[in-house]
N, C-alpha and C positions, 0 to 999 in steps of 0.2 A: 556544327553550327558556325565554326570559325569562318568558313567560306562565305556565309551570309554576312557576317560582320565585315569582312574584308571588301566585299562587293558594296556594301552600304557606304563605306568610306569613300568610294569613287563617285558616289552620287551627291557629294558635297562640292562646293565651289573649289575649282583647281588652283588653290593658292600656292605659296612657296614650298610647302611640304608635299605637294602632289606627286612628285617623282618617287618619294618613299612609299606613298600609298599604292602607286602603280607597281612598284617592285614587289610589295607584299602580296598583292592580289594577282600577280601575273599567271600563276598556275590556274586560277579560276576564270580569268578573263583575258586570255592571251590575245585574242583578236583585237579587243578594245585597247589593251595596253600597247600593242604594236602600232596602232593607228595614232594613239595619243603621243607616243614618243617621237613621231614624225612632225608634230606641231610645236611651234614656239609657244612659250607660256602665254603670250598675248593672244595667240590664235586659239589656245585651249580655253581661255576665259571668255573669248568671243563666242566660241562654239557652245560653251555651257550656257551662256546667257541666251543665245539664239534658240537653243533647244528647250530650255526650261522656263526661262523668264518671259520670252517674247511669244512663244508658241503656246497659245491657251489650251490646246488639246494635249500638251505634254507637261503641265505643271506638276511639280514633284510632291503635291499635297493630296494624299489619298482621299481626304474628306471632300475635296472639290469634285473628284471623279465619282465619288459615291452619292453625294447630296447636292452638288452645285455650289457655287461660290457664295451666293446670298441666301443660304438656306439655314434656318434655325437648327436643323438637325446636325449640320456640320458643327456648330457651336457646342451642341450637347456631346457630340462625338469627341471633339477636342478636350472638352472638360472631363469626360470619362477617362480618356487616354491619360491626361495629365494626373488625375487622381490615382489611376493604376500605376503610373510611373512613380509617383511619390510613395504609394503603398509598398512597392517592391524595392525602392531605393535606386531605381534606374535614373540616371541623369542624362536628359536629352542634350543634344549638341548646341542648344541655344536657339534653334529654329522652332517653328511651331511643332506641336506633338504629332501632328499628322503628316509631317514630312517623311517621305519614303525612307530616308536614311535612318531616322529615329525609329520608325516602325520596324525596320529590318533588324536593327541592332537589339531592339527590345525583344523581338520574336526569337532571335538567336539565343537569348538568355533565358527565355521563358520555358516552362514545362511543356511536354509534348502536347497535351490537350490544348493549352492556350496558344501555342505556336500554331497548331493545326487551325484553330478558330481564326486567328489573325490572318493566316495565309488565305483561308477560304473566303472570309467576309471582308477583309480589308485590303489585301494585297494583290491577289491574282487578277481580279477585275480591273483595278486601276492599272496594273502592269500591262495587261493586254491592250487597254485603251492607248496607253502611252506608246507601246510598241507599234501599234497600227498607225499612229500618227506620224511616225518617222520613216523616211525612205532608207533603203538599204545602205546608202552612202554615209549616213550619219553614225559615227562610232557609238553614240549612246544607245542606238537601237541594239547593237551587239551586246552592250553591257546590260541593258534591261532584259534581253533574252537569257543571258547568263544568270541573272537574278531569278527569273522565272524557273529556269532549269534546276538551279540550286534548291529552290524551294520544293519543286517536284521530286527531286532526288531524296531530299531530307524527309519528305512526307508523302510517301507513295499513295496514290489514289485521290489526292486532293483535287477538288473542283471549285471554281469560283462560284 
Protein backbone atom coordinates (compact mmCIF):
# COMPACT_ATOMS: atom_id res chain seq x y z
CA UNK A 1 0.00 0.00 0.00
CA UNK A 2 3.02 2.23 0.26
CA UNK A 3 2.96 2.65 -3.53
CA UNK A 4 -0.53 4.13 -3.38
CA UNK A 5 0.55 6.62 -0.71
CA UNK A 6 3.61 7.64 -2.72
CA UNK A 7 1.51 8.19 -5.83
CA UNK A 8 -1.03 10.16 -3.78
CA UNK A 9 1.75 12.55 -2.75
CA UNK A 10 2.31 13.42 -6.41
CA UNK A 11 -1.32 14.50 -6.79
CA UNK A 12 -0.76 17.49 -4.54
CA UNK A 13 0.49 20.87 -5.68
CA UNK A 14 4.16 20.65 -6.74
CA UNK A 15 5.66 22.94 -4.12
CA UNK A 16 9.26 23.19 -2.96
CA UNK A 17 9.42 19.59 -1.67
CA UNK A 18 8.16 18.13 -4.96
CA UNK A 19 11.56 16.80 -6.03
CA UNK A 20 11.72 14.67 -2.88
CA UNK A 21 8.23 13.32 -3.58
CA UNK A 22 9.28 12.53 -7.16
CA UNK A 23 12.36 10.64 -5.97
CA UNK A 24 10.35 8.55 -3.50
CA UNK A 25 7.72 7.61 -6.07
CA UNK A 26 10.02 7.02 -9.05
CA UNK A 27 9.76 3.20 -9.03
CA UNK A 28 5.94 3.43 -9.22
CA UNK A 29 5.63 6.39 -11.60
CA UNK A 30 8.81 6.43 -13.66
CA UNK A 31 7.30 7.96 -16.80
CA UNK A 32 5.63 10.76 -14.87
CA UNK A 33 8.77 11.40 -12.83
CA UNK A 34 10.97 11.62 -15.92
CA UNK A 35 8.61 14.09 -17.60
CA UNK A 36 8.31 16.26 -14.49
CA UNK A 37 12.08 16.40 -13.97
CA UNK A 38 12.39 18.03 -17.40
CA UNK A 39 10.17 20.93 -16.29
CA UNK A 40 11.10 23.97 -14.23
CA UNK A 41 9.29 24.44 -10.93
CA UNK A 42 7.21 27.21 -12.51
CA UNK A 43 6.25 24.97 -15.43
CA UNK A 44 5.30 22.18 -13.01
CA UNK A 45 3.02 24.53 -11.07
CA UNK A 46 1.47 25.82 -14.29
CA UNK A 47 0.88 22.28 -15.55
CA UNK A 48 -0.71 21.25 -12.26
CA UNK A 49 -3.07 24.23 -12.31
CA UNK A 50 -3.94 23.75 -15.98
CA UNK A 51 -4.64 20.07 -15.39
CA UNK A 52 -6.57 20.10 -12.13
CA UNK A 53 -7.76 23.66 -11.46
CA UNK A 54 -8.72 24.92 -14.90
CA UNK A 55 -9.88 21.69 -16.55
CA UNK A 56 -13.33 20.98 -15.05
CA UNK A 57 -13.31 17.37 -16.26
CA UNK A 58 -10.14 16.62 -14.28
CA UNK A 59 -10.77 18.21 -10.90
CA UNK A 60 -9.09 16.12 -8.17
CA UNK A 61 -12.26 15.83 -6.07
CA UNK A 62 -13.90 12.42 -6.35
CA UNK A 63 -17.23 13.74 -5.06
CA UNK A 64 -17.60 16.07 -8.05
CA UNK A 65 -17.08 13.16 -10.44
CA UNK A 66 -19.51 11.00 -8.50
CA UNK A 67 -22.29 13.49 -7.72
CA UNK A 68 -21.61 16.78 -9.49
CA UNK A 69 -20.33 20.00 -7.98
CA UNK A 70 -23.60 21.46 -6.74
CA UNK A 71 -25.20 18.29 -5.42
CA UNK A 72 -26.31 17.74 -1.82
CA UNK A 73 -25.05 14.15 -2.07
CA UNK A 74 -21.48 15.42 -2.45
CA UNK A 75 -21.83 17.27 0.84
CA UNK A 76 -23.12 14.13 2.52
CA UNK A 77 -20.26 12.16 0.99
CA UNK A 78 -17.66 14.63 2.29
CA UNK A 79 -19.24 14.70 5.75
CA UNK A 80 -19.18 10.89 5.89
CA UNK A 81 -15.55 10.83 4.77
CA UNK A 82 -14.57 13.44 7.34
CA UNK A 83 -16.36 11.47 10.09
CA UNK A 84 -14.60 8.27 9.02
CA UNK A 85 -11.24 10.04 8.95
CA UNK A 86 -11.79 11.31 12.49
CA UNK A 87 -12.98 7.89 13.66
CA UNK A 88 -9.81 6.23 12.41
CA UNK A 89 -7.38 9.01 13.33
CA UNK A 90 -6.53 9.75 9.70
CA UNK A 91 -5.37 13.33 9.22
CA UNK A 92 -6.11 14.69 5.71
CA UNK A 93 -3.64 17.03 4.03
CA UNK A 94 -5.73 20.14 4.69
CA UNK A 95 -7.66 19.88 1.45
CA UNK A 96 -11.24 18.70 1.18
CA UNK A 97 -11.84 15.11 2.31
CA UNK A 98 -12.78 13.97 -1.21
CA UNK A 99 -9.49 15.15 -2.74
CA UNK A 100 -7.98 12.21 -4.57
CA UNK A 101 -4.72 12.40 -2.58
CA UNK A 102 -6.61 12.20 0.73
CA UNK A 103 -8.77 9.30 -0.45
CA UNK A 104 -5.77 7.37 -1.73
CA UNK A 105 -3.73 7.83 1.44
CA UNK A 106 -6.72 6.84 3.55
CA UNK A 107 -7.36 3.78 1.35
CA UNK A 108 -3.69 2.78 1.64
CA UNK A 109 -4.03 2.58 5.42
CA UNK A 110 -7.50 1.03 5.51
CA UNK A 111 -8.34 -2.64 5.92
CA UNK A 112 -8.81 -4.78 2.83
CA UNK A 113 -12.62 -4.62 2.75
CA UNK A 114 -12.74 -0.85 3.22
CA UNK A 115 -9.92 -0.33 0.70
CA UNK A 116 -11.79 -2.42 -1.87
CA UNK A 117 -15.01 -0.49 -1.25
CA UNK A 118 -13.25 2.86 -1.59
CA UNK A 119 -11.57 1.75 -4.81
CA UNK A 120 -14.74 0.40 -6.37
CA UNK A 121 -17.18 3.10 -5.31
CA UNK A 122 -15.05 6.24 -4.91
CA UNK A 123 -11.81 5.98 -6.83
CA UNK A 124 -11.89 3.95 -10.05
CA UNK A 125 -14.79 5.80 -11.69
CA UNK A 126 -13.36 9.28 -11.06
CA UNK A 127 -9.88 8.09 -12.07
CA UNK A 128 -11.21 6.81 -15.38
CA UNK A 129 -13.02 10.10 -16.06
CA UNK A 130 -9.89 12.07 -15.25
CA UNK A 131 -7.67 9.85 -17.41
CA UNK A 132 -10.03 10.14 -20.39
CA UNK A 133 -10.08 13.92 -20.08
CA UNK A 134 -6.31 14.21 -20.56
CA UNK A 135 -4.38 13.65 -23.77
CA UNK A 136 -1.32 11.42 -23.83
CA UNK A 137 1.10 14.36 -23.73
CA UNK A 138 0.01 15.44 -20.25
CA UNK A 139 2.29 13.79 -17.66
CA UNK A 140 -0.57 13.66 -15.17
CA UNK A 141 -2.35 11.17 -17.41
CA UNK A 142 0.57 8.76 -16.88
CA UNK A 143 0.41 9.41 -13.13
CA UNK A 144 -3.34 8.74 -12.97
CA UNK A 145 -2.84 5.56 -14.99
CA UNK A 146 -0.16 4.49 -12.49
CA UNK A 147 -2.60 5.11 -9.64
CA UNK A 148 -5.28 3.02 -11.35
CA UNK A 149 -2.77 0.21 -12.00
CA UNK A 150 -1.55 0.27 -8.40
CA UNK A 151 -5.13 -0.08 -7.15
CA UNK A 152 -5.85 -2.90 -9.59
CA UNK A 153 -2.64 -4.70 -8.58
CA UNK A 154 -3.40 -4.31 -4.87
CA UNK A 155 -7.03 -5.35 -5.25
CA UNK A 156 -7.36 -7.96 -8.01
CA UNK A 157 -10.75 -8.09 -9.68
CA UNK A 158 -11.97 -4.63 -8.63
CA UNK A 159 -14.45 -2.89 -10.91
CA UNK A 160 -15.80 0.65 -10.72
